[in-house]
Structure formats: structure tokens, C-alpha cells
N, C-alpha and C positions, 0 to 999 in steps of 0.2 A: 469453594463458593463458585457458582456459575451464574452469569448473567445473560439473559436472553432479551434481545430488543426487536421490536415490531415497527417497521417503517411507516411514516405518513409523509405527505407532500410538504416539501420545505422550500425556502427561498433560494435565490440564485447564488452561485459562487463562481470563482475564476476557474479556468481550465487547468492551470499548472501551479501548484503550491509546493510541490514535493522536494525531497532531498534537502531539507532544511538542516544546516549544520550550525549549531550555536557554539561559538568559542569565546570564552571570557575574553575580555578586551576586543462528405464528408461524413459524413458518417458512412464508412464503408465497412462491411462485415467479412472477417476472415472465415475460411471454410475449415472444417475439422477433418482430420484423417487419423486413423489409428495405426500404430505399429505394434511394438511388443513392449511389455513391462510387467514386472512381478507385482503381485497383489501384496499390499502391506499386511503384516500380521501383528505389529505391536500397537497398543492402544494410544491414541493421539488426541481424540476429540473430547470436549466437554460433554458430560452425561446430561442431556436435555430432559431426561425423565426424573431427575432428581427433585423431590418435593421442595428442596431449598432453593431451586431456581428462582432467581429474581426477575420480574418483568419490568423492563423500562422502555420508555418511548424511544423510537429510532426515526430519524428523519432522512429522506434521501433527496439530494438536491438535484437540480436540472442536469448537472455533469456527473450523476451517478455515484456521488460520494456520500458517505454516511456520517451523521452526527448523532451524538448521544448527550443526555443531560448530565451535567456535573455541577458540584458546589464547590466553592473556594472559600476556606475559612468560615464555613457555615452559610455563606451567602449565595444565592442563586435560585433556580437552576440556570446555567448557561449551556448553550449548544456548541459542543466541541466536535471537531471532525477527527475520525480515526485515520491516521495517516502512517502506514507502514514504510513510507518513503522518507519520513522526517526523523532525523535523530533526536530532535528535542521536543518536549512539550512546551507549547507557547501559549501566551494570552494576547489579547488585543487591547487596544486603547479603550474600547468599550467596557471591558472588565476593569481596567485600572482606574476609570473615572468613578466606578461604584464601589470598589474594594481597595482599601488602604493597604498596599503590599510593600514590605521592606525592600529597599534598593540594594542590589548587589553589585552596582557599577554598570558596566556596559558589555556587550557581546558583539561579535561579528556574525551576521547571519549570511549564509551562503545559499542563495536561491538559484533557480534554474538559469536566470539571466544576470544576476548581479551579486556583489557583496556589499553589505551595509552594516555600519555600526548602529546598534539599537540599545535601548535601556535593557537592563537585566534585573528581574525581580525575584522574590522568593515566595513560593506558594507553601505556607506552613502545613495546611490541610487541604489535600486535593482528593475529592470524594467522587467516585464513579459507582453508583448503586451504594452497596454496604461496604465497599472496599475503600480504604483511606491510605493515600500514599503522602508521605511527609517530606518536607524540605526540598522541594523541586526548584531548581534554578531555571527560571523561564524567561526567554527573550519577549519583549513587547513589539507586537506587530500592529499594523493598521487593519482594522476590520474590513474595509473596503477592498483590501487586496487579498483576504483570506476567504471571505464568504461565510465565515461562521465566528463565533466568539472566541474560538481558540483551536489548538491542535493537541490531540493526544498522540505523542510521538513514541519513538522506540525506548526512550529512557524509562517511560512508564509501562510500556508493554513487555518488557523483558521477562517479567514473572508470569506472563499470561499465555494461555493458548487462545487464539482467535480463529473463530469459525464463521465465515461468511456464507450464508445460504441464499443464493440468488433465486432459487426456485420457490421457496417459502418466504423470501424477503425478510429474513431474520438474521441476526448476528449474535453469536454467543461468545462470552469471554469468561475463561475459568482459570484458576490458580494452576500454575505448572504441576504443583505436587498433587493436584485432585486426581482421583481415579477417573478413567474415561475409557471409551470404546473407539474402535477404528471406523465403524459404521460403513464399511465396504467401499473405501476409496480405491479406484483403480490405479492411480499414479501416486507414487511417493517419491519425493526427491529430497536427497540430502543436500544441505546447503552449508556454505562457510560464512562465518560471522566476521564482520569487519566493521569496527566503530559502531557495533550495535545492529548493523544492517545485515540481513541474511541474503547472501549472494549465491544464485545458482550458477555454477562456473562451468558446466558442461553442456549448455544449450548450443544448438547449431542453426545458424541462418544461412541458407544457401551454401552450405559446405563450410562455413566459417565458425570455429568455435567461439562462443560469445557468452559474456557474463550477463545474466538477467536479474533484475531487481523487481519484486513484486511491489507495486506502488499503488495503494488504495487512495492516495490523495491526489492522483492525476487522472484526467480523463483519457487523454490520448497517450500513446506509447511513443517514447522518444529514445532515439539512438544517437551515439556520438559520432564525429566525423571519421574516427578510426574505423568504425564499423562500416559506414558508408564507402569509404575507400576500399576496404577489403572485399566487400561483395560487389565493388565496381558498380554501385547504383548510379544510374543516370540522374543528373540533376532535374528536378521537376520544375516546371514553370509555376506551379501552384505553391504558395507559401501559406502557412498557418501562423497567425499572430495571437499571442496570449501574453499574460502578465504573471510574473512570479510573486512570492509572497512580500517582496520589497516594493512591488509596484512597477518594477522595470519590465519593458517590453522585450519579448523573445519572438524573433522571426525564425521559423523552421522550415525547411524544404520537405515537401511531401512526396514519397514515392512508395512502391509496392515491392515487398519481398516475395519471391516465389514460394518460400517455405521457412517455417520456424519449427524446429524440433526440440522438444523437452522430454527426454526419456521416452515414454511409450506414446507420446502425443505428437502429431504433426499439424500445425496450422498452415494453410495455404492462401496465397494472395493476400499477405498481411501488409495493411497500410502502416508505414512507419514515418514519423518526422524526424529530421536530423538537424542538429544544431550544436555549436561549440559552446558548451556550458560549463561554468566554473564548478557547479555541483558534482560533475563526475570527477573534475580535478581533485576535489576535496577528498574523495574516496581513493585517490591514487590510480585512477582508471582512464586517465586522459589518452594514453598510447594504446589501450587495449580495447578491442570491440566490446561495447556494452550497450544493453537495452533496458530502459525503464519501462516495465509492462503495466499499462495504466488500465483504468476501469473499462475502457472501450473493448478491451480483449479479455479482461478477467470475467466479464459477464457471459462470455461464451459458455463457461463452465456452470454446472449446477451448483457446486460448492467448492470452496477453497478453505483449507485450514492451515494456519501458520502457528508452528509450535517453536517458539523462541528457545526454550530450555533445551530441547533436543535437536535443534537446528535442522528442522525438517518441514517441508511444505507438501501438502496433499492436495490432488485435483480430483474432482468427481466429475466424470463426463456426463454429458446429456443422456437422458434415459436411452434413447435409441442407439447412439454411439456406444454407450456403456454396455448395452445388452449384446451388440454385435462383438464388442471387444471380448466379453466373457464367453461367448459362444466359441469365438476363434480360439481362445486360450484352452477351453475345455477340449476342443477337437485336437489340438496339438498334444494334450496331456493323454 
């Protein structure tokens, strides 16, 4: 089963919601530069030509994140944000006022700026298109801090392949077991799974090996203090203020990295915000350089595919860069 979504204009949302961990109890553009990388050969993407493909509406908010319609226990639809930086699927108070959901006690939600104990409820039937996921333990957040009716997190996405096509403004979600094709992606990266999160562990920022998290739930890219110290980034006088899923304010310093390399790709003049956040601590990455790559930089690519079952992430370069890349590779061969 594959789902294809088409975007339309949506309402506002907050800039940083991601890296949500549920435990029971300015606008600057980076430039692209190609290096070398092997062309992927194994199939990873949903087959969008399948006549069984289901068309659902997709909304894109002002911070370039995506929401899709879902139903909960047969009630809805509600607009949920697809967030590859969130460990847990979550609902908001807007939903719980309309749907009677069994209580599972409480949970600690770790946001970018805070930790907070919230109610935990059970979603008996969570439907995205024709796919139904049962018995989800979901923390309850405040809608004003999320900017959507809820979050589709990694606990729900683990059996999916997710393809975001920025060029055609579509998103496709397919079962991991479904046959698919590679569709000519230039860059393929093997990732490591930790707490359901896919981590790119061999990225390099200004010569410093860095762990990168693909975060579709955040607009800006956020690095930790360990990264800032390792690349000796000078403190910027400019600060970025945003709020996390708990409504706590996060102040982050903005500066520019000369280069970010991920396998065959190099980004230059990369704006990065830096902050000391408990979300990185929850992943055990406090003392290791780490960067959460948000939609600000993900939209540089034409397409991105995230295959959770095979622990791989694919990048499709813009057409002009991709054409030069293929010519360069052909000449070397």
C-alpha cells in the first residue's frame, strides 16, 4: 500500500517541535557542491505508478512542514504533522476534547527546550489513509505549541518508507515490505538506528565528524554545544527564539559553517543555530557533535527518501547539480 499526498496552503505552526521523547511516567540559503558518491542500486522507494496508490490531501504550513489527514477511533479527519525527529506519535488537547481516549497515566515529554510530564492516552485505531495502526500510546500536547492536531512520530513510521518530493510537492508513504524502485537517487546513506531514530554518523562539518538527524518537524537546523566547540564557531550576536512542543522558549545562537559534507554532497555557507537542549541528551549525544537538519536545508534537495526498515536515507540532487554529478561520474568511469 502506498499513499501519495498533494499539498495545499495550511495554517501557522511553531518552528521547533522535534525530538519528542515520550517516556511513561534569516532565512539564509546554503549552496550546493558535489563531491563523489556511488549510485544506489537497491530498490527503496514507493511505486507511485501503482494503481492502488491512494491520494490524500497534504498541507504545508508556513514553516515548510507537512500535515496529513488522519482519523482516530473513526473520528476526524485531523491534520497531523509528519515528524521524523519525534520518537512518539502525539495528540493535542484539541483532539482529546472531541474523542474520548482511555488514559494510560502520564509520560515525560522531552522537547528541544524542556522536559514536562503530560497525560498519556491510548489510540485504539489510528488511521492514515487505508492503513490502520492499533494501540498507540500517545502523549497529549497543547495544540498552540504544535501547530497541528497532532504528530505522526517514529513509532508509527517504523514500518514505512517515506518519500518527500519537494519538486512536485508530494509525499508518498509505503509499507516497508512493498516492492519499489530506486528512481535514480544520486546519494544513498546508511544510517544507524537509536531509539527508533535514524542517525547519519559519518557527516563532516568543517572537518569534524558529526551525527546528523533528518528532522522534518523542524524548520531550522540545530546543533549542540559540543559541535559548536569542536568547530570553534564564534558566538553570534544574533539569537533565534522559538518554542518547543511544551511551549518552553529556546534561545539559540546563529552562526555559519563553511561546509557540511554528507557522503557525496557538500553544503557551503550553512546557517546553524546552537543550543544546549535536553532532546540531544535523551539520545545520549550530549558530548558528541550532533546536528538536527531541518526543513530549511532539506528543501535544497529535489527529493528525500527515508527507509526505516533498511536504515537508509536517499537524497536526490537538484536537476542541474545532479546532471553535472552524473556527467562527472561517467567521465571518471
